[in-house]
Backbone as numpy.savetxt, mean C-alpha at the origin, in Angstrom:
# Nx Ny Nz CAx CAy CAz Cx Cy Cz
-21.81 -6.78 11.38 -20.62 -7.69 10.65 -19.40 -7.59 10.19
-18.29 -8.31 10.04 -17.08 -7.20 9.01 -17.37 -8.09 8.12
-17.00 -7.26 7.03 -17.60 -7.34 5.46 -15.85 -8.36 5.03
-16.59 -9.09 3.77 -15.35 -10.16 3.51 -15.16 -9.79 2.16
-13.89 -10.16 1.31 -14.11 -10.03 -0.30 -13.66 -11.30 -0.68
-13.61 -11.50 -1.73 -14.03 -12.87 -2.68 -12.68 -13.24 -2.97
-11.88 -14.58 -3.15 -10.89 -14.71 -2.41 -9.77 -14.55 -3.78
-10.56 -14.20 -4.80 -9.40 -13.72 -6.16 -9.00 -12.44 -5.50
-9.81 -11.64 -4.84 -8.83 -9.92 -4.38 -7.48 -10.32 -4.00
-7.28 -11.72 -2.82 -6.36 -12.00 -2.76 -4.99 -12.59 -3.58
-5.03 -12.76 -4.87 -4.51 -13.04 -5.68 -3.12 -12.19 -6.72
-3.43 -10.81 -6.55 -2.73 -9.68 -7.26 -1.01 -10.09 -7.33
-0.46 -10.22 -7.90 0.67 -9.62 -7.94 1.39 -8.26 -7.99
1.81 -7.50 -7.49 1.85 -6.12 -7.56 3.01 -6.13 -7.88
3.16 -5.76 -9.29 4.46 -5.62 -10.18 5.01 -4.13 -9.85
4.23 -3.28 -9.82 4.69 -2.12 -9.12 5.00 -1.89 -7.97
5.05 -2.99 -6.93 5.89 -2.41 -5.54 7.02 -2.66 -5.61
6.71 -4.26 -6.51 8.47 -5.44 -6.96 9.12 -4.17 -7.13
8.80 -3.47 -7.96 9.67 -2.55 -8.96 10.83 -1.55 -7.87
9.42 -0.99 -6.91 10.35 -0.15 -6.24 11.65 -1.11 -4.93
11.23 -2.12 -4.97 12.39 -2.83 -4.08 13.96 -2.74 -4.95
14.62 -2.41 -4.46 16.08 -2.16 -4.65 16.91 -3.28 -4.34
18.23 -3.68 -4.98 18.85 -4.30 -4.17 18.44 -6.06 -3.79
19.36 -6.91 -3.31 18.72 -8.35 -3.25 19.23 -9.28 -2.24
18.35 -9.93 -2.13 18.21 -10.95 -0.83 17.91 -9.59 0.54
16.64 -8.93 0.19 16.08 -8.52 1.57 15.45 -9.05 2.29
15.24 -8.69 3.27 14.17 -9.25 4.61 13.29 -8.84 4.25
12.20 -8.65 4.17 10.74 -7.91 3.49 9.70 -8.23 4.57
8.91 -7.76 5.12 7.88 -7.89 5.62 6.51 -7.22 4.99
5.72 -8.44 4.55 4.53 -8.06 3.44 3.23 -7.82 4.37
2.91 -6.79 4.67 1.48 -6.58 5.50 0.10 -6.52 4.55
-0.90 -7.17 5.02 -1.69 -7.85 3.51 -1.40 -8.62 2.75
-0.97 -9.83 3.05 0.39 -10.18 2.04 -0.44 -10.85 1.39
-2.13 -11.33 1.39 -3.19 -12.14 0.80 -2.23 -13.40 0.55
-2.61 -14.04 -0.74 -2.39 -15.56 -1.36 -0.42 -15.77 -1.59
0.11 -14.49 -0.58 1.68 -14.47 -0.78 2.33 -14.35 -2.40
1.44 -14.09 -3.19 1.73 -14.18 -5.00 3.17 -12.82 -5.01
2.90 -12.12 -4.47 4.03 -10.77 -4.27 5.06 -11.39 -3.91
4.88 -11.52 -2.55 6.34 -12.04 -1.67 6.82 -13.30 -2.54
6.32 -14.57 -2.77 6.57 -15.02 -3.67 7.84 -14.95 -4.78
6.97 -13.80 -5.62 7.70 -13.84 -7.10 8.73 -12.56 -6.11
8.98 -12.01 -5.44 10.29 -11.25 -4.97 11.10 -12.61 -4.16
11.23 -13.26 -3.99 12.05 -14.44 -3.57 12.76 -15.41 -4.81
11.83 -15.34 -5.84 12.08 -15.74 -6.80 12.85 -15.26 -7.98
12.79 -14.03 -7.95 13.61 -12.98 -8.56 14.69 -12.53 -7.90
15.22 -13.12 -6.59 15.99 -13.02 -5.93 16.33 -11.38 -4.56
15.24 -10.87 -5.04 15.25 -9.38 -4.29 14.87 -9.68 -3.08
14.84 -10.59 -2.42 13.67 -10.86 -1.12 14.93 -12.60 -0.51
15.74 -12.52 0.62 16.16 -14.21 0.94 15.14 -14.58 1.87
14.23 -13.39 2.94 13.15 -13.61 3.38 11.92 -13.04 3.38
10.57 -13.33 3.17 9.64 -12.97 2.71 8.93 -12.91 4.37
8.36 -12.37 4.96 7.14 -12.89 6.57 5.87 -11.91 6.06
4.82 -12.41 6.14 3.57 -11.99 5.51 2.53 -11.55 6.64
1.79 -10.82 6.87 1.04 -10.80 7.53 -0.86 -10.60 7.04
-1.44 -11.49 7.49 -2.85 -11.49 6.25 -4.31 -11.71 7.27
-5.02 -11.02 6.89 -6.25 -11.15 8.35 -6.77 -12.15 7.91
-7.05 -12.51 6.44 -8.12 -13.60 5.73 -7.28 -15.05 5.81
-8.22 -15.63 6.43 -7.15 -16.85 7.22 -7.09 -17.62 6.10
-8.27 -18.06 5.15 -8.22 -18.79 3.66 -6.64 -18.18 3.12
-6.75 -16.89 2.97 -5.63 -16.52 2.01 -4.42 -16.81 2.52
-4.43 -16.37 3.85 -2.98 -16.69 5.07 -2.94 -18.07 4.83
-3.29 -19.22 4.62 -3.31 -20.23 4.67 -2.36 -20.89 3.37
-3.02 -20.45 2.85 -1.81 -20.57 1.20 -1.12 -20.21 0.71
-0.82 -18.48 1.61 0.60 -17.73 1.85 1.82 -18.32 2.58
0.77 -19.24 3.26 2.03 -20.24 4.85 2.72 -20.73 3.48
2.41 -21.55 2.18 2.95 -22.25 1.30 4.09 -21.56 0.45
4.06 -20.55 0.34 5.26 -19.80 -0.32 5.78 -18.77 0.40
5.73 -18.11 1.26 6.35 -17.88 2.67 7.21 -18.12 3.75
8.37 -17.40 4.10 9.01 -17.97 5.32 8.03 -18.20 6.54
7.18 -17.07 6.36 6.67 -17.38 7.81 5.37 -16.37 7.55
3.93 -16.87 7.82 2.89 -15.94 7.75 2.31 -15.79 9.05
2.00 -14.51 9.21 1.41 -14.42 10.91 0.06 -14.17 10.43
-1.29 -14.78 11.37 -2.62 -14.78 10.30 -3.04 -13.53 11.92
-3.38 -12.43 11.33 -3.50 -11.61 12.02 -4.02 -10.34 11.58
-4.36 -9.66 12.37 -4.99 -7.82 12.32 -3.37 -7.03 12.75
-2.77 -6.19 11.61 -1.62 -5.65 11.92 -1.52 -4.77 12.94
-2.95 -4.33 13.14 -3.10 -3.09 14.01 -3.03 -3.87 15.81
-3.45 -5.12 15.48 -3.23 -5.24 17.51 -2.48 -6.44 16.89
-1.88 -6.84 16.11 -1.33 -7.74 15.95 0.74 -7.55 16.58
1.17 -8.42 17.84 2.42 -8.18 18.01 3.32 -8.93 17.19
4.62 -8.64 16.82 5.34 -9.06 15.88 6.80 -9.46 16.64
7.34 -10.56 16.11 7.90 -11.72 17.61 9.53 -11.32 16.29
9.67 -9.88 16.36 11.01 -9.38 15.70 11.51 -8.22 16.54
12.80 -8.19 16.06 13.38 -7.33 16.98 13.49 -5.78 15.89
14.01 -4.92 16.51 13.75 -3.69 15.85 14.88 -2.98 15.21
14.43 -3.16 13.45 15.46 -3.19 12.46 15.78 -4.32 11.73
14.74 -5.06 11.74 14.77 -6.30 11.33 14.91 -6.54 10.09
13.99 -5.38 9.40 13.42 -5.64 8.53 13.91 -4.48 7.33
14.57 -5.32 5.70 14.65 -4.14 5.20 13.88 -3.01 4.26
12.43 -3.91 3.92 11.56 -3.18 3.71 10.10 -3.80 4.05
9.38 -3.10 4.28 8.15 -2.99 4.52 7.20 -2.54 3.69
6.51 -3.49 3.43 5.51 -3.51 2.26 3.66 -3.45 2.40
2.90 -2.20 2.43 1.45 -1.65 2.81 0.69 -1.40 1.10
0.90 -2.41 0.83 -0.22 -2.53 -0.69 -1.70 -2.49 -0.52
-1.97 -1.32 -1.01 -3.28 -1.14 -0.71 -3.95 -1.48 0.78
-3.13 -1.31 1.90 -3.61 -1.32 3.18 -3.87 -0.47 4.02
-3.32 0.72 3.66 -3.40 1.70 5.12 -5.16 2.24 4.96
-5.70 2.39 3.72 -6.71 3.14 3.89 -8.16 2.13 4.13
-7.50 0.68 4.66 -8.30 -0.23 5.05 -8.24 -0.50 6.74
-7.77 0.78 7.54 -7.46 0.82 8.89 -8.20 2.05 9.79
-8.39 1.73 11.22 -8.95 2.76 12.28 -8.29 3.84 11.76
-6.68 3.45 12.41 -5.84 4.69 12.61 -4.51 3.80 11.71
-4.44 4.46 10.77 -3.40 4.23 10.07 -1.88 5.12 10.21
-2.09 5.80 10.68 -0.87 6.39 11.22 -0.12 5.61 12.95
-1.37 5.41 13.36 -0.97 4.83 14.67 -0.27 3.36 13.92
-0.28 2.95 12.91 0.12 1.45 12.52 1.15 1.97 12.16
1.55 2.91 10.85 3.12 3.42 10.71 3.74 3.22 11.81
3.68 4.23 12.83 4.18 4.57 14.11 4.70 3.39 14.54
3.82 2.09 14.07 4.19 1.03 14.87 4.98 -0.08 14.23
4.94 0.49 13.08 5.38 -0.27 11.99 7.16 0.00 11.69
7.28 1.38 11.83 8.61 1.92 11.24 9.69 1.55 12.76
9.54 0.98 13.75 10.41 0.75 14.48 11.54 -0.66 13.69
10.57 -1.43 13.17 11.29 -2.55 12.64 11.87 -2.52 11.32
11.83 -1.02 10.48 12.95 -0.72 9.41 14.47 -1.11 9.59
15.03 -1.43 9.43 16.51 -1.09 9.31 16.84 0.66 9.05
17.96 0.42 9.53 18.58 2.11 9.16 18.53 2.92 8.01
18.81 1.56 7.05 18.42 2.28 5.61 17.51 1.47 5.26
16.29 0.97 5.53 15.39 0.53 4.99 14.12 0.99 4.75
13.26 1.02 4.26 12.54 1.62 2.98 10.86 0.86 3.49
9.97 1.90 3.72 8.77 1.63 3.79 7.95 1.89 2.59
7.15 0.94 1.99 6.47 1.10 0.57 5.00 0.66 0.65
4.47 1.97 0.32 2.84 1.95 0.28 2.18 2.23 -1.02
0.98 1.58 -1.80 0.45 1.82 -2.15 -1.07 2.68 -1.72
-1.48 3.84 -2.25 -2.63 4.44 -1.60 -3.49 4.86 -2.65
-4.75 4.76 -2.64 -5.92 5.11 -3.48 -5.95 6.62 -3.29
-6.65 7.27 -4.58 -6.70 9.08 -4.66 -8.17 9.07 -4.57
-8.91 9.95 -3.21 -10.42 10.25 -3.75 -10.77 11.25 -4.34
-9.78 12.27 -4.73 -10.03 12.96 -5.29 -9.28 12.95 -6.83
-9.69 11.41 -7.10 -9.34 10.87 -8.75 -11.04 12.07 -9.35
-11.20 11.89 -10.92 -11.78 12.96 -11.84 -13.34 11.82 -11.42
-13.49 10.35 -11.60 -14.01 9.71 -12.01 -15.22 10.03 -10.73
-14.27 9.90 -9.13 -14.84 10.35 -8.05 -15.66 10.97 -7.99
-14.84 12.47 -8.14 -15.95 13.57 -8.52 -16.53 13.94 -9.02
-16.59 13.62 -10.28 -17.87 13.45 -11.35 -19.10 12.76 -10.77
-18.78 11.95 -10.40 -19.87 11.00 -9.53 -20.88 11.81 -8.68
-19.90 12.37 -7.33 -20.25 12.93 -6.55 -20.81 14.57 -6.61
-19.91 15.16 -7.38 -20.56 17.09 -8.33 -21.68 16.71 -9.02
-21.59 16.15 -10.32 -22.94 15.72 -11.23 -24.13 14.96 -10.75
-23.84 13.66 -10.04 -24.53 12.98 -9.46 -25.52 12.81 -8.21
-24.65 13.46 -7.84 -24.62 13.23 -5.84 -24.35 11.78 -5.90
-23.44 11.20 -6.05 -23.41 9.21 -6.03 -21.93 9.66 -5.32
-22.10 8.56 -4.39 -21.24 7.82 -3.49 -21.31 6.64 -3.31
-21.12 5.80 -4.21 -21.46 4.00 -4.11 -20.51 3.76 -3.69
-20.29 2.71 -2.76 -19.29 1.44 -2.69 -19.26 0.50 -3.85
-17.90 0.06 -4.05 -18.17 -1.40 -4.89 -16.93 -2.34 -4.44
-16.71 -3.54 -5.17 -16.08 -4.48 -4.32 -14.57 -4.05 -4.66
-14.35 -3.67 -5.47 -12.68 -2.79 -5.83 -12.75 -1.70 -6.10
-11.53 -1.01 -5.92 -11.09 0.60 -6.50 -11.09 1.57 -5.53
-11.65 2.33 -5.82 -11.20 3.73 -4.96 -12.18 3.96 -3.64
-13.49 3.18 -4.23 -14.60 3.35 -3.17 -14.69 1.86 -2.89
-13.55 1.19 -2.71 -13.60 -0.17 -2.26 -14.82 -0.28 -0.81
-15.48 -1.12 -0.42 -16.35 -1.36 0.26 -16.04 -1.23 1.63
-14.96 -1.87 1.68 -14.22 -2.52 3.19 -12.94 -1.06 3.50
-12.98 0.04 2.46 -12.26 1.05 3.01 -12.46 1.67 4.32
-11.78 2.45 4.99 -12.62 3.07 6.04 -11.61 4.48 6.04
-10.86 4.92 5.67 -10.14 5.74 5.49 -10.13 6.65 3.66
-9.66 8.24 3.48 -9.61 8.61 2.43 -8.44 9.51 2.22
-8.15 9.09 1.23 -6.75 9.81 0.60 -6.53 10.49 -0.13
-6.14 12.26 0.08 -5.42 13.14 -1.44 -3.81 12.48 -1.20
-3.50 13.49 -2.30 -2.04 13.48 -2.12 -1.83 13.97 -0.33
-1.58 15.66 -0.62 -1.64 16.31 0.96 -2.41 15.69 1.82
-3.32 15.10 1.75 -3.15 14.47 3.56 -2.39 12.84 3.17
-2.32 12.40 2.57 -1.48 11.02 2.78 -0.13 11.86 2.83
0.60 12.96 2.42 1.86 13.42 2.98 2.15 13.56 4.18
0.77 14.31 4.81 1.10 14.51 5.86 0.49 13.77 6.99
-0.13 12.37 6.51 0.13 10.98 7.33 1.42 10.79 7.56
2.07 10.38 6.62 3.36 10.16 6.53 4.47 11.28 7.17
4.26 12.21 7.52 5.19 13.28 8.13 4.91 13.45 9.57
3.56 13.20 9.94 2.89 12.68 11.44 3.62 11.93 12.09
3.55 10.68 11.21 4.33 9.12 11.66 5.46 9.13 11.81
6.32 10.39 11.31 7.95 10.70 11.47 8.62 9.92 10.60
7.95 9.62 9.13 8.67 9.22 8.05 8.70 10.29 6.80
9.85 10.03 6.58 10.51 10.66 5.57 9.99 10.14 4.35
9.23 10.97 3.42 9.13 10.16 1.69 9.94 10.58 1.04
10.77 9.33 0.17 11.71 9.66 -0.46 11.32 9.51 -2.18
10.32 9.02 -2.02 9.71 9.00 -3.68 7.74 9.19 -3.27
7.31 9.99 -4.52 5.80 9.63 -4.48 5.73 9.96 -6.34
5.18 8.63 -6.31 4.89 8.40 -7.64 3.22 8.20 -7.72
3.03 9.18 -9.07 1.38 9.10 -8.82 1.02 7.67 -10.10
0.22 7.49 -10.23 -0.35 6.56 -10.81 -1.83 7.25 -11.83
-1.21 7.83 -12.83 -1.78 8.61 -13.95 -2.10 8.21 -15.14
-3.15 8.06 -15.36 -3.88 8.15 -16.70 -2.97 7.97 -17.70
-2.62 7.00 -18.59 -1.74 6.96 -19.87 -2.75 7.78 -21.19
-3.84 8.02 -21.16 -4.60 8.46 -22.23 -4.05 9.69 -22.74
-4.06 9.80 -24.28 -3.35 10.92 -25.10 -4.50 12.55 -24.04
-5.24 11.84 -24.47 -6.17 13.20 -23.76 -5.87 14.10 -22.47
-5.09 13.03 -20.94 -5.14 13.45 -19.74 -3.65 13.83 -20.14
-3.06 13.41 -20.85 -1.51 13.93 -21.12 -1.85 15.42 -21.36
-2.58 15.63 -22.72 -2.58 16.84 -22.68 -3.14 17.59 -22.15
-4.14 17.20 -21.13 -4.31 18.01 -20.38 -3.67 18.52 -18.80
-2.57 17.52 -18.60 -1.54 18.01 -18.25 -0.94 19.09 -18.61
-0.70 18.97 -19.51 0.93 19.38 -20.29 -0.40 21.26 -20.28
-1.42 21.13 -21.08 -1.82 22.52 -21.06 -2.04 23.15 -19.44
-2.49 22.67 -18.18 -3.00 23.12 -17.30 -1.82 23.08 -16.20
-0.60 22.77 -16.82 1.07 23.10 -16.06 0.58 22.16 -14.90
0.52 20.44 -15.18 0.12 19.94 -14.18 -0.68 20.33 -13.13
-1.51 21.04 -13.08 -2.67 21.95 -12.13 -3.90 20.46 -11.70
-3.91 19.83 -13.39 -4.92 18.83 -13.23 -4.03 17.52 -12.81
-2.47 17.18 -12.59 -2.41 15.85 -12.27 -3.26 14.97 -11.36
-3.49 16.03 -9.88 -4.28 15.07 -8.92 -4.87 14.69 -9.26
-6.12 15.07 -9.91 -7.23 14.64 -10.48 -7.23 13.25 -11.50
-6.46 13.74 -12.56 -6.24 12.51 -12.81 -5.37 11.35 -12.48
-5.32 11.34 -11.41 -4.13 10.13 -10.66 -5.11 9.59 -9.69
-5.47 8.01 -10.16 -6.12 7.15 -9.76 -5.37 6.86 -8.16
-4.13 6.95 -8.14 -3.31 6.44 -6.83 -1.73 6.88 -6.71
-1.38 6.63 -5.77 0.13 7.13 -5.30 1.17 5.63 -4.97
1.92 5.77 -5.37 2.87 4.94 -4.63 4.23 5.82 -3.81
4.07 5.63 -2.76 5.39 5.70 -1.67 6.26 5.15 -1.51
7.38 5.38 -1.10 8.60 5.11 -0.86 9.17 5.88 0.20
9.14 5.51 1.60 9.39 6.31 3.43 10.56 5.71 3.77
10.84 6.59 4.51 11.87 5.77 5.47 12.08 6.93 7.26
12.79 5.54 7.64 12.80 6.45 9.16 12.94 7.67 9.36
12.57 9.04 9.40 13.34 10.36 10.12 14.43 10.26 11.10
15.13 10.03 10.53 16.57 10.26 11.70 17.33 11.14 12.33
16.61 12.27 12.15 17.22 13.59 12.34 16.84 13.98 13.74
């Protein structure tokens, strides 16, 4: 039986993703758009003139239809998109890739819809985060939860190295890789005194901005 989430899960505003989008009046494809909260905000502040959402969870998709220009109800892994190559300026994948059976295949499918100067933006959790490793190493504990790195609906897990490889194999060039690192004072000290070697263990996830490889 397919696992489902609470409706609240689909209501988050992703300001971190919004901040990565430059310019005005972009055409944006939001994969896993939820209730359309982020896409609606992009339109409100003028960063988007058109937002198309793709959402598998039908109750959330029905709400998104009231906010976005178009919403496709379905699974991006199998759904055919009725748009020409190069149509979108941005494609957003906010915590989506880890839910897919074959993330690389989906990236290859989506990149053709990016314009020549377009960008694909993704957020991906980091399985080598210290809290996950602590429970695994010291308590032999790997327990799935409702949300977070060990979300019960995750099918794939990534480290910094493996997600970079994922994008490389999908023929996408990473332009920006931003770690979501703890802002606690002790974390900052650990990073400084380890000369950055502990960065990957103090990072809960990454934001990626990538473009089509034109070489």
